[in-house]
C-alpha positions in Angstrom: -79.7 -2.7 70.1 -76.1 -3.7 71.0 -77.3 -6.5 73.2 -79.6 -8.0 70.5 -76.9 -7.7 67.8 -74.3 -9.3 70.1 -76.7 -12.2 70.9 -77.5 -12.6 67.2 -73.8 -12.6 66.3 -72.6 -15.1 68.9 -75.6 -17.4 68.4 -75.0 -17.4 64.7 -71.3 -18.2 65.2 -72.2 -21.1 67.6 -74.8 -22.5 65.3 -72.6 -22.3 62.2 -70.0 -24.2 64.1 -72.5 -26.9 65.2 -73.9 -27.1 61.6 -70.4 -27.9 60.3 -69.9 -30.6 62.9 -73.4 -32.1 62.3 -72.7 -32.2 58.5 -69.4 -34.0 59.0 -71.2 -36.6 61.1 -74.1 -37.1 58.6 -74.1 -40.3 56.6 -74.0 -40.3 52.8 -77.6 -40.4 51.7 -79.6 -42.8 49.6 -81.0 -40.3 47.1 -80.0 -37.6 44.7 -80.4 -34.9 47.5 -78.3 -35.9 50.4 -79.4 -35.2 53.9 -76.3 -33.1 54.7 -77.4 -30.7 51.9 -80.6 -30.0 53.7 -79.1 -29.2 57.1 -79.2 -25.5 57.8 -78.9 -22.9 60.5 -81.6 -20.5 61.3 -81.4 -17.5 63.6 -84.6 -15.5 64.4 -84.9 -12.1 66.2 -88.3 -11.1 67.6 -88.1 -8.0 69.7 -85.5 -8.7 72.4 -85.6 -12.5 71.8 -82.9 -14.1 69.7 -83.2 -17.8 69.1 -81.7 -20.2 66.6 -81.5 -23.8 65.6 -79.6 -26.3 63.4 -81.9 -28.7 61.7 -83.3 -30.2 58.5 -86.7 -30.0 56.9 -86.1 -33.4 55.3 -88.7 -36.0 56.3 -86.1 -38.6 56.6 -83.9 -36.5 58.9 -85.5 -37.9 62.1 -85.3 -41.6 61.0 -81.6 -41.1 60.1 -80.9 -39.4 63.5 -82.8 -41.9 65.7 -83.0 -45.1 63.6 -86.1 -47.0 62.7 -88.0 -50.0 63.7 -88.2 -52.9 61.2 -90.0 -51.9 58.0 -89.7 -52.6 54.3 -88.3 -49.4 52.7 -88.7 -48.3 49.1 -86.1 -49.9 46.8 -85.4 -47.0 44.5 -83.4 -44.9 47.0 -81.5 -47.9 48.2 -80.6 -48.9 44.6 -79.4 -45.4 44.0 -77.2 -45.6 47.1 -75.8 -49.0 46.0 -75.0 -47.6 42.6 -73.3 -44.5 43.9 -71.7 -45.7 47.1 -70.8 -49.3 46.1 -70.3 -48.8 42.3 -72.6 -51.7 41.5 -74.9 -51.4 38.4 -77.9 -53.0 36.8 -79.5 -56.2 38.0 -76.8 -56.7 40.6 -77.6 -53.3 42.1 -81.3 -54.2 42.3 -80.4 -57.5 44.0 -78.1 -55.8 46.5 -80.8 -53.2 47.2 -83.4 -55.9 47.8 -81.1 -57.6 50.3 -80.5 -54.4 52.2 -84.2 -53.6 52.2 -84.9 -57.2 53.5 -82.4 -56.7 56.3 -84.0 -53.3 57.2 -87.4 -55.1 57.3 -86.0 -57.5 59.9 -83.7 -55.3 62.0 -84.7 -51.7 61.3 -81.9 -49.1 61.1 -79.5 -47.8 63.6 -79.6 -44.0 64.3 -76.6 -41.9 63.2 -77.2 -39.5 66.1 -75.4 -36.8 64.1 -77.3 -34.0 65.8 -77.3 -35.3 69.4 -73.7 -36.6 69.4 -72.5 -33.4 67.7 -74.1 -31.4 70.5 -72.8 -33.7 73.3 -69.3 -33.7 72.0 -69.1 -30.0 71.3 -71.3 -28.5 74.0 -68.4 -26.9 75.9 -67.1 -25.2 72.7 -70.6 -23.9 71.9 -71.1 -22.7 75.5 -67.7 -21.0 75.3 -68.8 -19.1 72.2 -72.0 -18.0 73.9 -70.1 -17.0 77.0 -68.5 -14.3 74.9 -71.8 -12.5 74.6 -71.3 -10.1 77.5 -67.9 -9.0 76.2 -69.4 -8.6 72.7 -72.1 -6.3 74.1 -69.5 -4.2 75.9 -67.4 -4.0 72.7 -70.5 -2.8 70.7 -71.4 -0.1 73.2 -67.9 1.4 73.6 
């Protein structure tokens, strides 16, 4: 019991730290629900196994992370982004959105790598948190 609870506690701590870093690296989205709002931490305990993940259920999470090949994206989310991020309204916003979509259709999009870069840049900190598990177990059984 002490071991499972110590693992759960430290894995949760490490993942909450990583979630915060990932969210800071996540670009401002092109819709009313921004990708960073969908990024969550999940820790599961099944018997003696404790596992966790930081992720998103959003369909567009993977294309934002890794980028895309050239494609013509839907204009409505891009127009929304143009209005909110650039402060452009009306027909001008629609024109700018079309130009952005046309560029994506030719070049694709670059990946933000918010998950993989966050892990790579913070792996030692996360491992440091997980390295505290044995001490946490001892603390719980004393």
